[in-house]
C-alpha positions in Angstrom: 93.4 106.3 126.4 91.9 105.0 129.6 92.1 101.2 129.6 88.9 99.2 129.2 88.4 97.3 132.4 87.4 93.7 131.8 86.3 91.1 134.5 86.8 87.6 133.1 84.4 85.0 134.6 86.9 82.2 134.7 89.8 80.8 136.7 93.4 81.6 135.9 94.7 78.6 137.8 97.7 76.9 136.2 97.0 73.4 134.8 93.2 73.5 134.6 92.2 71.6 131.5 88.6 72.8 131.1 88.3 74.1 127.5 86.5 77.3 128.5 89.1 78.1 131.1 92.1 77.4 128.9 90.5 79.5 126.1 90.0 82.4 128.6 93.6 82.2 129.7 94.9 82.2 126.1 92.9 85.4 125.4 93.9 87.2 128.6 97.6 86.5 127.9 97.4 88.3 124.6 95.2 91.3 125.4 97.2 94.6 125.0 97.9 95.7 128.6 98.0 99.3 127.5 94.4 99.2 126.3 92.8 96.6 128.6 92.9 96.1 132.4 91.9 92.5 133.2 90.6 91.0 136.4 90.2 87.3 136.7 89.5 84.8 139.5 92.1 82.5 140.9 91.6 79.7 143.4 95.1 78.2 143.4 98.5 78.7 141.7 98.0 81.1 138.8 99.0 80.6 135.2 102.4 82.2 134.9 101.6 84.1 131.7 98.5 85.6 133.2 100.1 86.5 136.5 103.0 88.2 134.8 100.8 90.2 132.4 100.9 93.9 133.2 97.7 95.6 134.2 96.2 92.3 135.5 94.5 91.8 138.8 94.0 88.3 140.3 90.9 88.0 142.4 91.8 85.4 145.0 89.0 83.0 145.9 88.7 81.3 149.3 88.3 77.5 149.6 84.8 78.0 150.9 82.0 80.4 150.0 83.4 81.1 146.6 80.0 82.0 145.2 79.7 84.9 147.7 83.2 86.3 146.7 82.5 85.9 143.0 79.0 87.6 143.3 80.6 90.4 145.3 83.1 91.0 142.5 80.3 91.0 139.9 78.4 93.7 141.9 81.2 95.8 143.4 84.1 95.3 141.0 85.3 98.2 138.9 84.9 96.8 135.4 83.3 97.9 132.2 82.7 94.5 130.7 82.0 91.1 132.3 83.4 88.6 129.8 83.0 84.9 129.3 80.0 84.6 131.6 79.7 81.0 132.7 76.9 78.9 134.2 77.3 79.3 137.9 75.2 80.2 141.0 77.0 83.5 141.2 76.3 84.5 137.6 72.7 83.4 138.0 72.2 85.7 141.0 73.8 88.6 139.2 72.0 88.2 135.9 68.7 87.9 137.7 69.3 91.1 139.7 71.3 93.4 137.5 68.3 94.9 135.7 66.7 95.9 139.0 69.9 97.7 139.9 70.1 99.3 136.4 73.6 97.9 136.1 74.8 99.4 132.8 78.0 97.3 132.6 78.3 95.1 129.5 77.9 91.3 129.8 79.4 89.1 127.1 78.7 85.4 126.8 80.3 82.8 124.5 78.5 79.8 123.0 80.8 76.9 122.1 78.4 74.0 121.5 75.1 73.2 119.8 72.2 74.8 121.6 69.9 71.8 121.7 71.3 70.8 125.1 67.9 69.3 126.2 68.4 66.6 123.5 71.7 65.5 125.0 70.8 62.9 127.8 74.1 63.3 129.6 73.4 67.0 130.3 71.1 67.4 133.3 68.0 69.6 132.9 69.2 71.6 135.9 72.4 72.4 134.0 70.5 73.5 130.9 68.3 75.7 133.0 71.3 77.3 134.6 72.9 78.0 131.2 69.7 79.6 130.0 69.5 81.9 133.0 73.2 83.0 132.8 75.0 82.8 129.5 71.9 83.3 127.3 70.9 86.4 129.3 74.1 88.3 128.4 73.8 91.6 126.5 75.9 90.1 123.6 76.5 86.6 122.5 79.4 85.2 120.5 79.4 81.8 118.8 82.7 80.0 118.0 81.5 78.6 114.6 78.8 79.0 112.0 77.0 75.8 113.0 76.9 77.1 116.6 75.5 80.4 115.5 72.8 78.7 113.5 71.9 76.3 116.3 71.5 79.2 118.8 69.2 81.1 116.3 67.2 78.0 115.6 66.7 76.9 119.2 66.3 80.2 121.0 65.9 82.8 118.2 69.0 84.6 119.6 71.5 86.4 117.3 75.2 86.1 117.8 78.5 87.1 116.2 81.2 84.6 115.4 84.7 84.7 116.9 86.4 81.3 116.5 88.2 79.2 119.1 91.9 79.5 118.6 95.0 77.3 118.9 98.6 78.2 120.0 100.4 77.2 116.9 103.7 78.1 118.6 103.1 75.4 121.2 101.3 72.8 119.2 103.8 72.0 116.5 104.6 69.0 114.3 107.5 66.6 114.9 108.1 66.0 111.3 111.6 64.5 111.9 110.6 61.9 114.5 111.2 58.3 113.5 108.2 56.7 111.8 106.0 54.5 114.0 106.5 50.8 113.2 102.7 50.5 113.5 100.5 53.5 112.6 99.0 55.2 115.6 95.5 56.6 115.9 94.7 59.2 118.6 91.5 60.3 120.2 91.4 63.2 122.7 88.2 64.2 124.5 85.9 63.5 127.4 84.7 59.9 127.5 81.0 60.6 127.1 78.5 58.9 124.9 78.1 61.7 122.4 81.9 61.7 121.8 81.6 58.0 120.7 85.0 56.9 122.0 83.8 53.3 121.8 84.2 53.5 118.0 88.0 53.7 118.6 87.7 50.2 120.2 85.7 48.9 117.2 88.3 50.4 114.9 91.0 48.7 116.9 89.3 45.3 116.3 88.9 46.0 112.6 92.5 47.2 112.2 94.7 45.0 114.4 97.8 46.3 112.6 97.4 49.8 114.1 97.6 51.2 117.6 94.8 53.3 119.2 95.3 55.8 122.1 92.4 57.4 123.9 93.2 60.5 126.0 90.6 61.8 128.4 88.4 60.8 131.3 84.7 60.6 131.9 81.7 58.4 132.8 82.5 55.8 130.1 86.1 55.2 131.3 85.4 52.0 133.3 83.2 50.5 130.6 85.8 51.2 127.9 88.4 49.5 130.0 86.1 46.4 130.4 85.4 46.3 126.7 89.2 46.5 126.0 90.0 43.7 128.4 87.0 41.5 127.3 88.0 41.9 123.6 91.7 41.4 124.3 92.4 44.6 122.4 96.1 44.8 123.1 96.4 47.6 120.5 94.3 50.0 122.7 95.7 52.2 125.4 93.5 54.4 127.7 95.9 57.2 128.7 93.6 59.2 131.0 93.7 62.9 131.4 97.1 64.5 130.4 98.7 67.8 131.0 99.6 70.1 128.1 103.1 69.0 127.5 102.3 65.3 127.5 99.2 65.9 125.4 101.4 67.7 122.8 103.7 64.7 122.8 100.7 62.4 122.1 99.7 64.5 119.1 103.3 64.5 117.8 103.7 60.8 118.1 100.4 59.9 116.4 99.7 59.4 112.7 95.9 60.1 112.5 93.5 62.0 114.7 90.1 60.3 114.9 87.3 62.3 116.6 83.9 60.5 116.0 81.8 62.8 118.2 78.4 63.6 116.9 77.4 66.7 119.0 79.9 69.5 119.0 80.5 73.2 118.3 84.1 73.7 117.1 86.2 71.3 119.2 89.7 72.8 120.0 91.2 69.3 119.8 90.7 69.3 116.0 92.8 72.4 115.8 95.5 71.1 118.2 95.8 67.9 116.2 96.0 69.8 112.9 98.6 72.2 114.3 100.7 69.2 115.2 100.5 68.0 111.5 97.9 65.3 111.9 95.3 64.4 109.3 91.9 64.8 111.1 88.8 62.7 110.8 85.6 64.2 112.2 81.8 64.1 111.6 80.2 66.3 109.0 76.9 66.8 110.9 78.3 69.9 112.7 80.5 71.0 109.8 83.7 72.1 111.7 85.4 74.9 109.7 88.7 73.7 111.2 88.7 70.6 108.9 88.6 70.9 105.1 87.2 67.6 103.8 89.5 66.0 101.3 92.3 68.5 102.0 93.2 68.4 105.7 91.4 65.2 106.5 87.9 63.7 106.2 84.4 64.7 107.4 82.3 61.6 107.4 78.6 61.0 107.8 78.3 57.4 108.9 80.2 54.8 110.9 80.8 52.8 107.7 82.3 55.8 106.0 84.4 56.5 109.1 85.9 53.0 109.0 86.4 53.2 105.3 88.2 56.5 105.3 90.3 55.3 108.3 91.4 52.3 106.4 92.5 54.5 103.5 94.6 56.7 105.7 96.1 53.7 107.5 97.2 52.3 104.2 98.7 55.5 102.8 101.6 57.3 104.7 101.8 59.7 101.7 98.2 60.8 102.1 98.6 61.2 105.8 101.6 63.4 105.2 99.8 65.5 102.6 96.7 66.1 104.8 98.9 66.8 107.8 100.9 69.5 106.0 97.7 71.1 104.7 96.1 70.9 108.2 99.1 72.6 109.8 98.8 75.4 107.3 95.0 75.7 107.8 95.4 75.7 111.6 97.5 78.9 111.4 94.4 80.8 110.3 93.0 80.1 113.8 96.1 81.1 115.8 95.3 82.7 119.1 97.2 85.9 118.3 94.9 87.2 115.5 91.8 85.9 117.4 92.8 87.8 120.5 93.1 90.9 118.3 89.6 90.2 117.1 88.4 90.1 120.8 90.1 93.5 121.3 88.2 94.9 118.4 85.0 93.4 119.9 85.6 95.0 123.3 86.4 98.4 121.9 83.3 98.3 119.6 81.0 97.4 122.5 82.4 100.3 124.5 81.8 102.6 121.5 78.2 101.4 121.2 77.7 102.1 124.9 79.1 105.6 124.6 77.0 106.4 121.6 73.9 105.1 123.4 74.5 107.4 126.3 75.0 110.4 124.1 71.8 109.7 122.1 
């Protein structure tokens, strides 16, 4: 069998924490090298697992004029499928011109958030326009959750198939035997942006002075959160900033509860990472994440009052936390990257089969 040649529109650089890029690296690592040749861009030191994967080509990018090099690879590269198309000037040029060239290579886009981007004030209209002219113009679209699929259909009348976001359950593991925290610890991981509502962690810290609260991430709200913490004398709050994978795992393992009050999401991978580390997870029910089972692995809440009420219950019950954490760990294994990568392999082979059948018709 001749390997399917896939160009992944992402960076394979080691240490990049962007969710889309880390997802792409996880998939690349696991694709069968006997059936799939992979090309991927690289601007710095490459991820070791990607670099060492057989049948993999790293497309080195210069420090300047990267758009030109990426566009050139789109046009002249020897690939059958362009996967994980992202919003960029290079992909905009390519997607706008490919039909004129009668380019028959397959383009695959992934949608990992709600599609009403124009209703989110922190996303610039220019960014929404770029997304519409790149990702949404792909031949095939794949959503990472049912709510994302429904949102894309509702906002743009575009169909998509579902392939979930995964988690490395061999890396993100519980530390069941660690000594119990003297004070329960509540963890938030995410960008510090208004729709993520990290300020609710500060309000929770004021309501529950007997617990500690750790916020991991960076973003435009960081300075304001620091000022609120200092002004309120919230000594039980720590702003940890952006962390690498190993330190992030330690934060999960040292926490007792994962609190994620964001109101506008797709299927956040941090929910899976926390569950894989044995944490009870609290999230919102407005986007219905399949990665949290309400009342079994944690709680899905509809209001701030319910959020604080459920948080109080968990803080008061180590037994309930343990029960949810064990169930969450088991549930997270359904989303392990290994079977999800196998699903992507099936997708790529199916798309190639469709293309062959169309040519023969």
